[in-house]
C-alpha positions in Angstrom: -93.4 151.9 155.4 -96.3 153.5 156.9 -98.8 155.7 155.1 -101.1 158.4 156.5 -103.6 158.2 153.7 -107.2 157.4 154.9 -108.0 153.7 154.2 -104.2 152.9 154.5 -103.0 150.1 156.6 -101.3 151.2 159.8 -98.8 148.9 161.4 -98.5 148.9 165.3 -95.2 150.0 166.8 -93.7 147.6 169.4 -92.9 149.0 172.8 -89.7 148.1 174.7 -91.7 146.5 177.6 -92.4 142.6 177.4 -93.0 142.7 173.6 -96.4 144.6 173.8 -97.8 146.3 171.1 -98.8 150.0 171.2 -100.3 152.3 168.7 -100.3 156.1 168.3 -103.7 157.7 168.8 -104.4 158.1 165.0 -103.3 154.5 164.5 -105.8 151.8 165.7 -104.9 148.1 165.3 -107.8 145.9 164.3 -108.3 142.9 166.5 -106.5 139.7 165.4 -104.1 141.8 163.4 -100.3 141.1 163.7 -97.3 143.0 162.5 -94.7 141.5 160.3 -92.3 141.0 163.1 -94.8 139.4 165.1 -95.6 136.8 162.3 -92.0 136.2 161.9 -91.5 135.4 165.6 -94.6 133.1 165.7 -93.2 131.4 162.6 -90.0 130.7 164.5 -91.6 129.5 167.4 -93.6 127.1 165.4 -90.5 125.7 163.7 -88.9 125.4 167.1 -91.9 123.5 168.5 -92.0 121.2 165.1 -88.2 120.4 165.4 -88.6 119.4 169.2 -91.6 117.2 168.4 -89.6 115.6 165.6 -86.9 114.8 167.9 -89.4 113.5 170.6 -90.9 111.1 167.7 -87.5 109.9 167.0 -87.1 108.7 170.4 -90.0 106.4 170.0 -89.3 105.4 166.5 -85.5 104.8 166.8 -85.2 103.3 170.2 -82.6 104.0 172.9 -79.1 102.9 173.5 -78.7 100.1 175.9 -76.9 102.4 178.4 -79.4 105.2 178.3 -82.7 105.0 180.6 -85.7 105.3 178.4 -87.5 107.2 181.2 -84.9 110.0 181.5 -84.5 110.4 177.6 -88.2 110.8 177.1 -88.6 113.0 180.1 -85.9 115.3 178.6 -87.6 115.2 175.1 -90.9 116.1 176.8 -89.0 119.0 178.7 -87.7 120.4 175.5 -91.3 120.4 173.8 -92.9 122.0 176.9 -90.1 124.6 177.2 -91.1 125.8 173.6 -94.7 125.4 173.9 -95.1 127.1 177.3 -94.0 130.7 176.2 -95.8 130.4 173.0 -99.1 129.5 174.8 -98.4 132.6 177.4 -97.7 135.0 174.6 -100.5 134.1 172.3 -103.6 133.5 174.5 -105.8 133.1 171.6 -104.1 129.7 171.1 -105.7 128.4 174.5 -109.1 128.3 172.7 -111.5 125.3 173.4 -111.4 124.5 169.8 -107.7 124.0 169.6 -107.7 122.0 172.8 -110.5 119.6 171.3 -108.6 119.1 168.2 -105.2 118.6 170.0 -106.9 115.8 172.0 -107.7 114.0 168.7 -104.2 113.9 167.6 
């Protein structure tokens, strides 16, 4: 529920085009603020990414069937991870910071 009292939090309204966030003239969104729906969507994206990484890890820890080509199976697992990660990185450009890339290199 949105309040119009001074000092109250005003949540942005989502437009129907490409998931962008718009605000009315009397509502201003502070930089870095996300609405509840956006937080839930990001949480779901992180869960999908985590699950795809876990499946990829299992490929390396549990091994492969004799009939499976390891290169093909690993390629498919990496493709799944990237198919989850790519849209997230495009939707949240803040995640493309040098600090995050530096931390990721150390993993």
